PLY file of the C-alpha trace (Angstrom):
ply
format ascii 1.0
element vertex 259
property float x
property float y
property float z
element edge 258
property int vertex1
property int vertex2
end_header
0.00 0.00 0.00
1.38 3.41 -0.95
1.88 6.29 1.46
-0.93 8.16 -0.32
-3.45 5.34 0.12
-2.48 5.03 3.80
-3.10 8.75 4.29
-6.46 8.62 2.50
-7.60 5.72 4.68
-6.41 7.50 7.82
-8.43 10.56 6.83
-11.74 8.78 6.24
-11.27 6.86 9.48
-11.20 10.13 11.42
-14.98 10.24 10.82
-15.22 7.16 13.04
-12.46 7.80 15.59
-12.90 11.56 15.97
-9.16 12.22 15.69
-9.18 15.90 14.72
-5.41 16.23 15.15
-4.74 13.54 12.55
-7.33 15.03 10.18
-5.72 18.48 10.43
-2.22 17.05 9.87
-3.27 15.28 6.66
-5.04 18.21 5.01
-3.80 21.24 3.14
-5.02 24.45 4.78
-6.84 25.40 1.56
-8.43 21.96 1.10
-11.02 22.14 -1.70
-14.28 20.34 -1.01
-16.62 19.23 -3.82
-19.17 17.47 -1.60
-21.80 20.18 -1.81
-23.20 19.47 1.67
-19.98 20.53 3.42
-17.96 23.71 3.70
-14.59 24.00 2.02
-11.18 24.30 3.70
-9.30 22.30 6.34
-11.15 23.88 9.25
-14.53 22.87 7.83
-13.40 19.23 7.53
-12.04 19.21 11.08
-15.32 20.73 12.24
-17.21 17.85 10.62
-15.00 15.33 12.45
-15.70 17.14 15.73
-19.43 17.16 15.06
-19.56 13.44 14.31
-17.48 12.66 17.41
-20.07 14.48 19.52
-23.08 12.68 17.99
-24.93 10.17 20.21
-24.56 7.39 17.61
-21.02 6.47 16.54
-20.09 6.87 12.88
-18.76 3.74 11.17
-16.39 3.51 8.19
-15.55 0.38 6.20
-13.22 0.63 3.23
-13.81 -1.92 0.46
-11.42 -0.86 -2.32
-8.57 1.63 -2.59
-6.49 2.50 -5.66
-3.72 4.91 -6.71
-3.38 7.05 -9.83
-0.63 9.66 -9.84
-1.51 12.41 -7.38
-4.96 10.90 -6.72
-6.34 8.08 -4.60
-9.79 6.66 -5.31
-11.73 4.56 -2.83
-15.00 2.69 -2.42
-16.28 2.57 1.16
-19.39 2.14 3.29
-20.24 4.95 5.70
-22.87 5.25 8.38
-22.75 8.86 9.56
-24.06 9.18 13.11
-26.62 6.40 12.61
-28.18 7.91 9.48
-27.98 4.58 7.62
-25.42 2.75 5.51
-24.25 4.53 2.36
-21.91 3.26 -0.34
-19.49 5.91 -1.56
-16.72 6.61 -3.99
-14.16 9.16 -2.76
-11.35 10.78 -4.73
-8.53 12.63 -2.96
-5.91 14.75 -4.71
-2.53 15.19 -3.02
-0.31 18.24 -3.42
3.47 18.22 -3.84
3.90 18.35 -0.05
1.96 15.11 0.41
-1.07 16.88 1.89
-4.64 16.10 0.80
-5.66 19.17 -1.19
-8.96 18.32 -2.89
-11.87 15.88 -2.60
-14.72 14.66 -4.79
-17.31 12.01 -3.97
-20.62 10.33 -4.79
-22.85 8.61 -2.22
-25.99 6.47 -2.34
-27.95 4.37 0.12
-26.70 0.81 0.50
-29.39 -1.48 -0.91
-30.94 -3.99 1.46
-31.30 -6.70 -1.19
-28.97 -8.05 -3.91
-29.54 -7.06 -7.53
-31.16 -9.37 -10.14
-27.78 -11.14 -10.57
-27.53 -11.80 -6.83
-24.71 -9.27 -6.43
-24.35 -6.36 -4.03
-22.99 -2.86 -4.63
-19.65 -3.79 -3.03
-18.85 -7.50 -3.56
-16.56 -8.88 -6.26
-12.89 -8.34 -7.07
-11.17 -5.85 -4.74
-7.55 -5.83 -5.96
-6.17 -4.32 -9.14
-4.16 -6.44 -11.57
-2.62 -5.78 -15.02
-0.52 -3.00 -13.46
1.53 -2.80 -16.65
-1.61 -2.05 -18.69
-2.95 0.93 -16.72
-2.89 3.38 -19.63
-4.29 0.88 -22.14
-7.16 0.07 -19.75
-7.83 3.76 -19.14
-8.05 4.25 -22.91
-10.55 1.38 -23.26
-12.87 3.05 -20.75
-12.38 6.54 -22.23
-13.41 5.24 -25.66
-16.31 3.25 -24.18
-17.65 6.36 -22.46
-17.77 8.26 -25.75
-18.96 5.46 -28.01
-21.50 3.79 -25.72
-22.33 5.82 -22.60
-22.50 9.12 -24.51
-24.13 7.33 -27.42
-21.79 8.57 -30.15
-21.22 5.09 -31.67
-23.64 2.58 -30.09
-22.94 0.13 -32.91
-19.50 -0.43 -31.35
-20.92 -1.66 -28.02
-20.22 -5.36 -28.53
-16.50 -4.81 -29.18
-15.97 -3.65 -25.60
-17.20 -6.93 -24.10
-16.32 -10.61 -24.21
-19.68 -11.86 -25.44
-22.22 -11.65 -22.63
-19.59 -11.83 -19.88
-20.22 -8.75 -17.75
-20.57 -8.89 -13.95
-22.98 -6.23 -12.75
-23.25 -4.60 -9.30
-25.79 -1.90 -10.15
-28.75 -2.44 -7.84
-31.32 -2.85 -10.62
-29.48 -4.57 -13.46
-28.73 -8.24 -14.20
-25.41 -9.59 -15.47
-24.33 -9.42 -19.09
-24.90 -7.07 -21.98
-28.31 -8.70 -22.17
-29.08 -7.55 -18.61
-27.96 -4.01 -19.39
-30.06 -3.94 -22.55
-33.13 -5.19 -20.71
-32.73 -2.54 -18.00
-32.37 0.29 -20.53
-35.39 -1.00 -22.44
-37.43 -1.01 -19.22
-36.38 2.57 -18.48
-37.32 3.58 -22.02
-40.82 2.17 -21.58
-41.18 4.43 -18.54
-39.86 7.39 -20.56
-36.84 7.59 -18.26
-33.61 8.61 -20.01
-30.14 7.99 -18.57
-27.93 10.55 -20.28
-24.15 10.94 -20.06
-23.06 14.34 -21.38
-19.54 14.95 -20.08
-16.73 12.93 -18.55
-14.74 14.94 -16.02
-12.18 12.39 -14.85
-10.99 8.88 -15.70
-8.71 7.39 -13.04
-6.94 4.06 -13.46
-4.85 1.67 -11.40
-4.03 -1.43 -13.43
-7.32 -2.90 -14.58
-9.54 -0.88 -12.23
-10.84 2.29 -13.90
-13.10 4.90 -12.28
-14.94 7.41 -14.46
-16.63 10.56 -13.15
-19.35 11.76 -15.51
-22.10 14.36 -15.61
-25.50 14.06 -17.20
-29.15 13.62 -16.37
-31.36 10.82 -15.11
-35.09 11.24 -15.64
-34.32 14.88 -16.44
-32.52 15.56 -13.14
-28.87 16.74 -13.11
-26.86 13.67 -12.13
-23.32 12.74 -11.18
-22.25 9.26 -12.33
-19.32 7.43 -10.73
-18.63 4.17 -12.59
-15.89 1.71 -11.64
-15.07 -0.81 -14.35
-12.75 -3.81 -14.19
-11.04 -4.46 -17.49
-9.62 -7.88 -18.36
-7.65 -8.63 -21.52
-8.89 -5.40 -23.06
-12.57 -6.11 -22.40
-14.90 -4.54 -19.82
-15.71 -7.35 -17.39
-17.22 -5.97 -14.17
-19.03 -2.80 -13.08
-19.84 -0.98 -9.83
-21.49 2.44 -9.67
-22.94 5.22 -7.56
-25.40 7.70 -9.08
-26.22 10.89 -7.21
-28.67 13.66 -8.07
-26.81 16.98 -8.01
-28.31 19.25 -5.38
-29.88 22.58 -6.31
-27.19 25.32 -6.16
-29.34 27.22 -3.64
-28.52 24.49 -1.08
-24.75 24.22 -1.66
-22.47 24.68 1.36
-19.53 25.62 -0.91
-19.08 27.21 -4.33
-16.61 24.69 -5.76
-19.17 22.74 -7.77
-19.67 18.98 -7.91
-16.84 18.40 -10.40
0 1
1 2
2 3
3 4
4 5
5 6
6 7
7 8
8 9
9 10
10 11
11 12
12 13
13 14
14 15
15 16
16 17
17 18
18 19
19 20
20 21
21 22
22 23
23 24
24 25
25 26
26 27
27 28
28 29
29 30
30 31
31 32
32 33
33 34
34 35
35 36
36 37
37 38
38 39
39 40
40 41
41 42
42 43
43 44
44 45
45 46
46 47
47 48
48 49
49 50
50 51
51 52
52 53
53 54
54 55
55 56
56 57
57 58
58 59
59 60
60 61
61 62
62 63
63 64
64 65
65 66
66 67
67 68
68 69
69 70
70 71
71 72
72 73
73 74
74 75
75 76
76 77
77 78
78 79
79 80
80 81
81 82
82 83
83 84
84 85
85 86
86 87
87 88
88 89
89 90
90 91
91 92
92 93
93 94
94 95
95 96
96 97
97 98
98 99
99 100
100 101
101 102
102 103
103 104
104 105
105 106
106 107
107 108
108 109
109 110
110 111
111 112
112 113
113 114
114 115
115 116
116 117
117 118
118 119
119 120
120 121
121 122
122 123
123 124
124 125
125 126
126 127
127 128
128 129
129 130
130 131
131 132
132 133
133 134
134 135
135 136
136 137
137 138
138 139
139 140
140 141
141 142
142 143
143 144
144 145
145 146
146 147
147 148
148 149
149 150
150 151
151 152
152 153
153 154
154 155
155 156
156 157
157 158
158 159
159 160
160 161
161 162
162 163
163 164
164 165
165 166
166 167
167 168
168 169
169 170
170 171
171 172
172 173
173 174
174 175
175 176
176 177
177 178
178 179
179 180
180 181
181 182
182 183
183 184
184 185
185 186
186 187
187 188
188 189
189 190
190 191
191 192
192 193
193 194
194 195
195 196
196 197
197 198
198 199
199 200
200 201
201 202
202 203
203 204
204 205
205 206
206 207
207 208
208 209
209 210
210 211
211 212
212 213
213 214
214 215
215 216
216 217
217 218
218 219
219 220
220 221
221 222
222 223
223 224
224 225
225 226
226 227
227 228
228 229
229 230
230 231
231 232
232 233
233 234
234 235
235 236
236 237
237 238
238 239
239 240
240 241
241 242
242 243
243 244
244 245
245 246
246 247
247 248
248 249
249 250
250 251
251 252
252 253
253 254
254 255
255 256
256 257
257 258
């Protein structure tokens, strides 16, 4: 585990242990927060740790996956903030040249109580990255897939990104395989619900684990899409995601924007 991943894990664990001193030591003073429910800056983060430590119900943190890409660490974890209920989250932390955590993005959703149609949960499956020598090739596969398929520029190319119908799915409402994805999209279409990807803001990769941060709409509502794909032998093989409706700007606790 790299020094960066250790620091990222230490930081998220301060939500559970209330260690404000550690939180402050890990953060740049001008820490930039993109979670729109929280203030920006180191002091605001430390204040959140203090608040959670004082709550009557203890916050819990369980990390599931953690990966490195240059100056960024990306994680999938389960949080329960002060007894508010389990949430599955993707976090991204950017480190500055001094090794301090300088910026943060995330997406959160409620943890489903039941498995999806394939019998999978939002968090099970492969947890470790492999194909470390193919990081850039795997990033490129996902970048092209986002344009061709998710943004709908070349849907006729969809099949080339998959090994037949081999596609393990962790989305709460979709079955395995390209067939499962197609059936889910058809069902949404019948309800006149469109899932639209307009822009990709970030594609992070560590070996064969690739996280894409995209912006679009779902059923007409502004939406942030975090998709983690596992690539194997150049084909997209497994998928985890968190979708979050972007809050109305009138409610934002900072002006940094979601992305």
